PLY file of the C-alpha trace (Angstrom):
ply
format ascii 1.0
element vertex 121
property float x
property float y
property float z
element edge 120
property int vertex1
property int vertex2
end_header
102.05 69.00 93.94
102.11 70.69 90.52
100.69 74.19 90.17
99.77 75.87 86.89
100.25 79.64 87.02
98.62 82.02 84.52
99.76 85.61 84.04
97.62 88.53 83.03
97.78 89.20 79.29
100.77 91.40 78.33
101.97 91.43 81.93
104.23 89.54 84.29
101.63 89.79 87.05
100.14 86.44 88.07
96.38 86.28 87.53
95.63 82.79 88.87
97.15 79.51 90.04
95.49 76.10 89.54
96.07 72.46 90.42
95.15 69.45 88.27
95.23 71.31 84.95
94.81 69.20 81.83
97.13 69.85 78.84
94.24 71.14 76.72
93.52 73.80 79.39
97.02 75.29 79.24
97.54 78.69 77.63
100.67 80.54 76.41
100.52 82.94 79.39
100.96 80.06 81.86
103.70 77.88 83.29
103.74 74.60 85.18
105.64 74.77 88.48
105.83 73.04 91.83
104.06 74.44 94.86
107.38 74.67 96.69
108.72 77.05 94.04
106.08 79.67 94.87
107.77 82.11 97.25
106.12 83.35 100.41
105.50 87.10 100.49
107.35 89.23 103.00
105.44 91.52 105.34
106.49 94.97 104.14
104.64 97.73 106.02
102.58 99.98 103.73
103.13 97.79 100.66
101.10 95.00 99.09
102.76 91.93 97.53
101.97 91.09 93.89
103.06 87.69 92.61
105.04 88.06 89.38
106.60 85.73 86.81
110.09 86.23 85.40
109.46 85.00 81.84
113.15 84.62 81.06
113.71 81.82 83.57
110.09 81.01 84.60
110.65 81.86 88.25
108.11 83.47 90.54
108.82 86.47 92.74
106.96 89.28 94.47
106.81 92.95 93.57
105.76 95.19 96.42
103.55 98.13 95.53
101.96 100.91 97.49
98.18 100.47 97.34
96.17 103.46 96.23
94.83 105.28 99.20
91.20 106.32 99.25
92.27 109.96 99.21
94.47 109.56 96.11
91.69 107.70 94.27
89.20 110.44 95.19
91.64 113.12 94.01
92.14 111.31 90.70
88.37 110.92 90.25
87.87 114.59 91.14
90.47 115.64 88.54
88.77 113.49 85.89
85.37 115.00 86.75
86.77 118.54 86.58
88.25 117.81 83.16
84.93 116.38 81.97
83.00 119.38 83.32
85.44 121.76 81.59
84.98 119.92 78.31
81.20 119.99 78.67
81.24 123.71 79.44
83.26 124.41 76.28
80.90 122.26 74.22
77.92 124.05 75.75
79.39 127.45 74.91
80.03 126.32 71.32
76.46 125.01 71.07
75.05 128.31 72.38
77.11 130.27 69.83
75.85 128.00 67.04
72.24 128.42 68.22
72.62 132.23 68.34
74.07 132.23 64.83
71.22 130.05 63.56
68.65 132.32 65.23
70.18 135.33 63.45
70.07 133.46 60.14
66.42 132.48 60.68
65.55 136.09 61.53
67.24 137.33 58.34
65.48 134.71 56.27
62.09 135.64 57.74
62.71 139.30 56.82
63.66 138.29 53.27
60.52 136.13 52.96
58.37 139.02 54.19
60.04 141.38 51.71
59.44 138.94 48.86
55.79 138.72 49.80
55.60 142.49 49.66
54.94 143.08 53.31
58.40 144.18 54.40
58.54 145.39 57.93
0 1
1 2
2 3
3 4
4 5
5 6
6 7
7 8
8 9
9 10
10 11
11 12
12 13
13 14
14 15
15 16
16 17
17 18
18 19
19 20
20 21
21 22
22 23
23 24
24 25
25 26
26 27
27 28
28 29
29 30
30 31
31 32
32 33
33 34
34 35
35 36
36 37
37 38
38 39
39 40
40 41
41 42
42 43
43 44
44 45
45 46
46 47
47 48
48 49
49 50
50 51
51 52
52 53
53 54
54 55
55 56
56 57
57 58
58 59
59 60
60 61
61 62
62 63
63 64
64 65
65 66
66 67
67 68
68 69
69 70
70 71
71 72
72 73
73 74
74 75
75 76
76 77
77 78
78 79
79 80
80 81
81 82
82 83
83 84
84 85
85 86
86 87
87 88
88 89
89 90
90 91
91 92
92 93
93 94
94 95
95 96
96 97
97 98
98 99
99 100
100 101
101 102
102 103
103 104
104 105
105 106
106 107
107 108
108 109
109 110
110 111
111 112
112 113
113 114
114 115
115 116
116 117
117 118
118 119
119 120
């Protein structure tokens, strides 16, 4: 039976496989192959198989990758949050400095207005 395999855009990683695809449904990222040509993944402890397409000869194969552990994803998220918090703290400090400068300017302007009115303090 014929299988139509579509890869993710700009990748060799297979996104989907379909049967009974009409010619007008075919896209540049896909190839037509036979079901028998799709290899069976090996059981590699600690690794997950990812079906890939060799675009040079249109053959399918598996890459084996280590899945992200929950701990590594949490550490990455924690690092991103710490970076965001650091950026927000710097922006907050800059905003406070700007506010203080504006308050000084307003105070000076109020004194000048009072002096112009003749009631200098």
